[in-house]
C-alpha positions as CSV (number, residue, x, y, z in Angstrom):
1,M,-3.7,-10.1,-18.8
2,H,-1.4,-12.4,-20.7
3,H,1.8,-10.1,-19.3
4,V,1.3,-10.7,-15.7
5,T,1.9,-13.8,-13.5
6,V,1.6,-14.2,-9.9
7,V,4.1,-15.7,-7.7
8,R,2.3,-16.4,-4.2
9,A,5.0,-16.6,-1.7
10,D,4.4,-19.3,1.5
11,N,3.8,-16.6,4.3
12,P,-0.1,-16.8,5.2
13,G,-1.0,-14.8,8.3
14,P,-3.0,-12.3,9.9
15,M,-1.3,-9.2,7.7
16,T,-0.2,-11.2,4.6
17,L,-3.7,-12.8,4.6
18,D,-2.9,-15.9,2.0
19,G,1.0,-14.6,1.6
20,T,2.7,-12.0,-0.3
21,R,1.9,-12.1,-4.0
22,S,5.3,-11.5,-6.5
23,Y,4.2,-10.4,-9.9
24,V,6.1,-11.3,-13.2
25,L,5.8,-8.9,-16.0
26,R,6.6,-9.8,-19.7
27,A,4.6,-9.0,-22.9
28,P,4.8,-11.9,-24.8
29,G,7.9,-12.4,-27.0
30,A,9.8,-10.4,-24.6
31,A,13.1,-12.0,-23.9
32,R,13.1,-10.7,-20.1
33,A,10.8,-10.3,-17.5
34,V,10.3,-8.2,-14.3
35,V,9.4,-8.9,-10.8
36,V,7.7,-6.9,-8.6
37,D,8.0,-7.1,-4.9
38,P,10.5,-10.1,-4.1
39,G,8.4,-11.0,-0.7
40,P,9.9,-13.0,1.9
41,D,13.5,-14.2,2.3
42,D,12.2,-18.1,1.2
43,E,14.5,-19.8,-1.3
44,G,12.0,-21.8,-3.1
45,H,9.9,-18.6,-3.4
46,L,12.8,-16.7,-4.6
47,E,14.1,-19.2,-7.0
48,S,10.8,-19.4,-8.5
49,L,11.0,-15.6,-9.2
50,A,14.3,-16.4,-10.5
51,A,13.0,-19.3,-13.0
52,A,10.7,-17.0,-14.4
53,G,13.3,-15.0,-16.3
54,P,15.9,-14.1,-17.0
55,V,15.0,-11.1,-14.9
56,E,16.2,-7.6,-15.8
57,L,14.6,-5.6,-13.1
58,V,13.2,-5.9,-9.8
59,L,10.6,-3.1,-8.3
60,V,9.7,-2.9,-4.8
61,T,5.9,-1.0,-3.3
62,H,7.2,-0.1,-0.3
63,R,9.9,-1.1,2.5
64,H,7.9,-4.0,4.9
65,A,9.8,-7.1,5.1
66,D,7.2,-9.4,3.7
67,H,8.0,-7.3,0.2
68,T,11.7,-6.5,1.0
69,A,13.7,-9.4,3.0
70,G,14.2,-11.3,0.0
71,S,15.4,-8.4,-2.6
72,A,19.2,-9.2,-1.6
73,R,18.9,-12.8,-2.1
74,L,16.6,-12.1,-5.7
75,H,19.4,-9.6,-6.7
76,A,22.0,-12.4,-6.4
77,L,20.4,-14.8,-7.8
78,T,19.7,-12.8,-11.0
79,G,22.0,-10.0,-11.1
80,A,18.5,-7.9,-11.9
81,P,18.9,-4.4,-9.9
82,V,16.6,-3.6,-7.4
83,R,14.6,-0.5,-7.4
84,A,12.5,1.1,-4.5
85,V,12.0,4.7,-3.3
86,D,13.9,4.0,-0.2
87,P,17.5,3.7,-1.1
88,E,17.5,1.1,2.0
89,H,15.9,-1.7,-0.1
90,C,17.9,-0.9,-3.3
91,H,20.3,-3.2,-4.5
92,G,22.3,-2.1,-7.8
93,G,20.0,0.3,-8.8
94,E,18.8,3.8,-8.7
95,P,15.9,4.4,-5.8
96,L,12.0,5.4,-8.0
97,R,11.1,8.3,-8.5
98,R,7.4,9.9,-8.5
99,G,5.9,9.7,-11.7
100,E,9.0,7.8,-13.9
101,R,8.4,5.8,-16.8
102,I,10.2,2.4,-16.9
103,S,10.2,0.2,-20.0
104,A,11.3,-3.4,-19.3
105,G,10.4,-6.8,-19.6
106,G,8.5,-5.6,-23.0
107,V,6.0,-3.6,-20.7
108,R,6.1,0.1,-20.1
109,V,5.8,0.7,-15.9
110,D,4.6,3.8,-14.3
111,V,5.4,4.9,-10.8
112,I,2.7,6.6,-9.1
113,A,3.1,7.9,-5.9
114,T,0.7,6.7,-3.2
115,P,2.3,7.7,0.6
116,G,-0.2,5.9,3.2
117,H,0.4,3.0,4.2
118,T,4.1,4.3,4.7
119,A,5.9,6.9,3.5
120,D,7.7,5.1,0.6
121,S,4.4,3.2,-0.8
122,V,4.1,3.2,-4.4
123,C,1.5,1.6,-7.4
124,F,2.8,0.4,-10.7
125,L,0.9,1.4,-13.5
126,V,1.6,-1.3,-16.2
127,A,0.7,-1.0,-19.5
128,A,1.9,-3.6,-22.8
129,P,1.1,-3.8,-25.9
130,G,-2.8,-4.9,-27.0
131,E,-3.4,-5.3,-23.1
132,P,-5.8,-3.0,-21.0
133,H,-4.0,-1.2,-18.2
134,V,-3.5,-2.8,-15.2
135,V,-2.5,-1.6,-11.4
136,L,0.1,-3.3,-9.2
137,T,-1.3,-1.7,-5.8
138,G,1.1,-3.0,-2.9
139,D,-0.1,-2.8,0.2
140,T,-2.0,0.6,-0.7
141,V,-5.0,-1.9,-1.8
142,L,-5.8,-5.1,-0.8
143,G,-7.5,-8.0,-2.0
144,R,-9.7,-8.8,1.0
145,G,-9.9,-6.4,4.1
146,T,-8.4,-2.9,4.3
147,T,-5.0,-1.5,4.7
148,V,-2.9,-0.4,7.8
149,I,-1.5,2.8,8.2
150,A,1.6,1.7,9.5
151,E,3.7,3.2,12.1
152,P,6.1,5.0,12.2
153,D,5.6,7.3,8.8
154,G,2.2,6.4,7.9
155,S,-0.3,9.1,7.4
156,L,-3.7,9.0,6.6
157,G,-4.0,12.2,5.3
158,D,-1.4,11.2,2.9
159,Y,-3.2,7.9,2.3
160,L,-6.7,9.7,1.5
161,A,-4.9,11.6,-0.7
162,S,-3.6,8.5,-2.7
163,L,-7.2,7.2,-2.8
164,D,-8.2,10.0,-4.6
165,R,-4.8,9.7,-7.3
166,L,-6.0,6.1,-7.8
167,E,-9.5,6.7,-8.5
168,H,-8.9,9.8,-11.2
169,M,-6.4,7.8,-12.6
170,A,-8.5,4.6,-12.8
171,V,-11.5,6.0,-14.3
172,A,-9.5,8.1,-16.6
173,L,-8.3,5.0,-18.0
174,A,-11.2,2.7,-18.2
175,P,-11.3,2.1,-21.6
176,A,-14.7,1.7,-21.8
177,P,-18.2,1.8,-19.4
178,G,-18.6,-1.7,-17.9
179,S,-14.6,-2.0,-18.4
180,P,-12.7,-0.7,-15.2
181,V,-9.3,-0.9,-14.9
182,P,-8.3,-3.7,-12.5
183,G,-6.0,-3.9,-9.2
184,L,-3.9,-6.4,-8.3
185,P,-2.7,-6.4,-4.7
186,A,0.2,-8.0,-3.2
187,H,-2.3,-9.9,-0.5
188,G,-5.6,-11.2,-1.6
189,P,-7.0,-11.6,-4.9
190,A,-7.8,-9.3,-7.8
191,V,-9.4,-6.2,-7.3
192,D,-12.2,-6.2,-10.9
193,D,-12.8,-2.7,-10.4
194,L,-10.2,-0.7,-8.5
195,A,-12.0,2.9,-8.5
196,D,-14.9,0.9,-7.0
197,R,-12.8,-0.6,-4.5
198,V,-10.8,2.9,-4.3
199,R,-14.2,4.4,-3.2
200,A,-15.2,1.4,-0.7
201,Y,-12.0,2.5,0.9
202,R,-12.7,5.9,1.2
203,A,-15.9,5.4,2.6
204,H,-14.1,2.9,5.4
205,R,-11.8,5.4,6.6
206,H,-14.6,8.1,6.8
207,E,-16.9,5.7,8.5
208,R,-13.6,5.0,11.4
209,L,-12.9,8.7,11.5
210,A,-16.8,9.0,12.5
211,Q,-16.6,6.3,15.3
212,V,-13.2,7.7,16.6
213,R,-14.6,11.0,16.8
214,A,-17.7,9.7,18.7
215,A,-15.4,7.3,20.9
216,L,-13.5,10.4,22.1
217,D,-16.8,12.4,22.8
218,A,-17.5,9.5,25.1
219,L,-14.3,9.6,27.2
220,G,-14.6,13.6,27.3
221,V,-11.5,13.9,24.8
222,P,-11.6,16.7,22.4
223,A,-11.0,15.4,18.9
224,G,-8.1,17.7,18.6
225,A,-6.6,17.1,21.8
226,D,-3.7,14.6,20.7
227,D,-1.5,15.7,17.5
228,G,0.9,12.3,18.5
229,A,4.0,14.9,19.3
230,S,2.6,17.4,22.4
231,V,1.2,14.8,24.3
232,D,3.1,12.8,26.7
233,R,4.1,9.7,25.1
234,A,2.7,7.5,27.9
235,D,-0.6,9.3,27.9
236,R,-1.3,9.0,23.9
237,A,-0.6,5.5,24.1
238,A,-2.9,5.2,26.8
239,L,-5.9,7.0,25.0
240,V,-5.1,4.8,21.5
241,D,-5.6,1.9,23.8
242,R,-8.8,3.5,25.1
243,V,-10.2,4.4,22.0
244,T,-9.1,1.0,20.1
245,A,-11.1,-0.9,22.8
246,L,-14.0,1.1,21.8
247,V,-13.8,1.3,18.0
248,Y,-12.3,-1.9,17.2
249,A,-14.3,-4.0,20.1
250,D,-14.9,-6.7,18.1
251,V,-11.2,-7.1,16.6
252,D,-9.5,-10.6,16.1
253,P,-6.6,-10.1,18.6
254,S,-4.3,-11.2,15.8
255,V,-4.6,-8.0,14.0
256,L,-5.0,-5.7,17.5
257,G,-1.7,-3.8,16.9
258,A,-2.8,-3.1,13.3
259,A,-6.0,-1.9,15.1
260,R,-3.9,0.4,17.4
261,Q,-1.7,2.1,14.3
262,S,-4.7,3.0,12.7
263,V,-6.0,4.4,15.2
264,A,-3.2,6.8,16.4
265,A,-3.2,7.7,12.5
266,Q,-6.8,8.9,13.1
267,L,-5.9,10.5,16.3
268,T,-3.1,12.4,14.4
269,Y,-5.2,13.3,11.5
270,L,-8.1,14.7,13.5
271,A,-5.6,16.7,15.2
272,L,-3.9,18.1,12.5
273,A,-7.4,18.8,10.9
274,A,-8.2,20.6,14.2
275,E,-4.9,22.5,14.3
276,R,-5.9,23.9,10.5
277,D,-9.6,24.7,11.4
278,R,-7.8,26.7,14.5
279,G,-5.4,28.4,12.1
280,H,-8.5,29.6,9.3
281,P,-11.7,30.1,11.7
282,S,-14.9,30.2,9.5
283,A,-16.0,33.8,8.4
284,S,-18.8,34.8,10.8
């Protein structure tokens, strides 16, 4: 992947792993470059990205600060427009559109809508002349561990649909058997086989859902009892805490908040599924 360079920010932590990975895209011989995910507002990191230019475009995978806090400063350093799905995180550029195709830095970038981690999450399918496809996955697929379904707008239903979309795309684009499409995440090492990792992610999510159902059964709470809206906020928070304590009993305290967010998303997913079942009873 001679057209992709990683520049890792010095912001390691429980949620960022070894630090946010910004990517510089430039086809061999191209005069200008594209930056994906500026990362934190760290002057040294942003100067490194600017020095990889001239930068003609900056793209953002989603709204979280470890991806966007440096956007305004990188725009000031380079003059390049910053484009994201959320207009709040655009600087001198238009919001990204689902399915949009962008040509810049000598590469082609397709915007793939992958909501779930957040509502505005996207991945970027990158193609360059003479190079295999690669997918920049943001936080939708990580290099290590699994992705949190983040409050307030993350959705497990959307996330599972996004995993399906990524798998179908990766399988369709694989150049030959044994030559899978790789993924480049915003945190952690590269994923050699994106489709295989997505299948593992899906299986993990369904395992967690089974564990949440078992926890609700142990607590004497019907799986469809909480939709996140009709339940008193204090009662919902207490239920999330109780389920988290059962399902994530061995989780490191540093990521307990992320576990709680995922449990909340799982409870909402189960409640919505129960509501659909009540609205469409099976024929007898």
